[in-house]
C-alpha positions as CSV (number, residue, x, y, z in Angstrom):
1,M,-28.7,-3.0,-7.2
2,P,-25.4,-1.7,-5.6
3,A,-24.2,1.7,-6.4
4,A,-21.2,2.2,-8.7
5,P,-17.8,2.9,-7.2
6,R,-16.6,6.5,-6.9
7,W,-13.9,6.1,-9.5
8,A,-16.4,4.9,-12.1
9,A,-18.5,8.0,-11.9
10,D,-17.3,9.4,-15.3
11,S,-15.3,6.9,-17.4
12,R,-14.9,9.4,-20.3
13,R,-12.5,11.5,-18.2
14,G,-10.5,8.5,-17.0
15,G,-12.0,8.1,-13.6
16,G,-11.7,10.5,-10.7
17,G,-15.2,10.6,-9.4
18,S,-15.2,14.3,-8.5
19,S,-17.4,16.5,-10.6
20,S,-14.9,19.4,-10.8
21,S,-12.6,20.0,-13.8
22,D,-9.4,19.5,-11.8
23,P,-7.5,16.3,-12.5
24,P,-7.1,13.7,-9.8
25,P,-4.2,14.4,-7.3
26,Q,-2.2,11.4,-8.6
27,L,-2.5,12.5,-12.2
28,A,-1.4,16.0,-11.2
29,A,1.6,14.7,-9.3
30,S,2.6,12.4,-12.2
31,R,2.4,15.3,-14.7
32,A,4.4,17.5,-12.4
33,A,7.1,14.8,-12.0
34,A,7.3,14.2,-15.7
35,S,7.7,17.9,-16.6
36,E,10.0,19.0,-13.8
37,G,13.2,18.7,-16.0
38,L,16.7,19.0,-14.4
39,S,15.4,21.2,-11.6
40,G,14.0,18.2,-9.8
41,L,17.0,16.0,-10.2
42,V,18.8,16.8,-7.0
43,P,15.8,16.4,-4.7
44,R,14.8,13.2,-6.4
45,A,18.4,11.9,-6.1
46,R,18.4,12.8,-2.4
47,V,15.2,10.9,-1.8
48,L,16.5,7.8,-3.7
49,A,19.8,7.9,-1.8
50,T,17.9,8.1,1.5
51,L,15.7,5.2,0.5
52,G,18.6,3.1,-0.7
53,L,20.7,3.7,2.5
54,G,17.6,3.1,4.6
55,L,17.0,-0.3,3.0
56,G,20.8,-1.2,2.9
57,L,21.2,-0.6,6.7
58,S,18.0,-2.4,7.7
59,P,18.2,-5.5,9.9
60,A,16.7,-7.7,7.2
61,F,19.5,-6.8,4.8
62,W,22.2,-7.6,7.5
63,G,20.5,-10.9,8.2
64,L,20.5,-11.8,4.5
65,A,24.2,-10.7,4.2
66,A,25.2,-12.8,7.3
67,V,23.4,-15.9,5.8
68,S,25.1,-15.4,2.4
69,L,28.5,-14.8,4.0
70,S,28.2,-17.9,6.2
71,L,27.1,-20.1,3.2
72,F,30.0,-18.8,1.1
73,A,32.5,-19.4,3.9
74,A,31.2,-23.0,4.5
75,L,31.5,-23.8,0.8
76,A,35.0,-22.3,0.6
77,L,36.1,-24.3,3.7
78,G,34.5,-27.5,2.5
79,Y,35.8,-27.4,-1.1
80,G,39.1,-25.7,-0.4
81,D,41.1,-24.8,-3.5
82,A,38.6,-26.5,-5.8
83,F,36.0,-23.8,-4.9
84,I,38.0,-20.8,-5.7
85,H,41.2,-21.1,-7.7
86,G,43.8,-18.5,-8.4
87,G,43.7,-18.7,-12.1
88,R,46.7,-21.1,-12.5
89,P,47.4,-22.0,-16.1
90,A,46.2,-25.3,-17.3
91,V,48.5,-28.2,-17.2
92,T,47.9,-29.1,-20.9
93,G,49.6,-27.1,-23.6
94,P,48.3,-26.0,-26.9
95,P,47.0,-28.7,-29.3
96,P,49.5,-30.4,-31.5
97,Y,50.2,-28.8,-34.8
98,I,49.0,-30.8,-37.8
99,D,50.3,-29.8,-41.2
100,P,47.3,-29.0,-43.4
101,Y,49.2,-30.2,-46.5
102,S,49.6,-33.6,-45.0
103,L,45.8,-33.8,-44.6
104,L,45.3,-32.9,-48.2
105,D,47.8,-35.5,-49.4
106,E,46.2,-38.4,-47.7
107,A,44.8,-41.3,-49.7
108,P,41.0,-41.4,-50.0
109,R,39.2,-43.1,-47.2
110,E,36.4,-45.6,-47.3
111,G,33.0,-44.0,-46.6
112,P,30.3,-42.0,-48.1
113,Y,32.6,-39.3,-49.5
114,V,33.5,-39.3,-53.2
115,G,37.2,-38.8,-53.9
116,F,38.4,-35.9,-56.0
117,R,39.6,-36.9,-59.5
118,E,41.7,-34.6,-61.6
């Protein structure tokens, strides 16, 4: 029978096969990050900004940006003014005005509706 994995040594404590009373390193790091408050805001923001700038300046991003830009330019040249318009107003105007009293004064029509009798 194969031996149990290290992380399954003591399931009552939530894993962490060590026999000492110290929590696993990942749990300790998670607890420290959750309880750091505003003091850790600046270092964490610096790490996130570095990560974002590193990914934004990567060659894969520039390749994706070049493909997207060339596809957009091809569509714009192919469709012309129909692709992007300048927000010109519609040629049609507002709908024609219909007097509501003229609709009320009409004679009853044929159909499933029952006319109103006074």
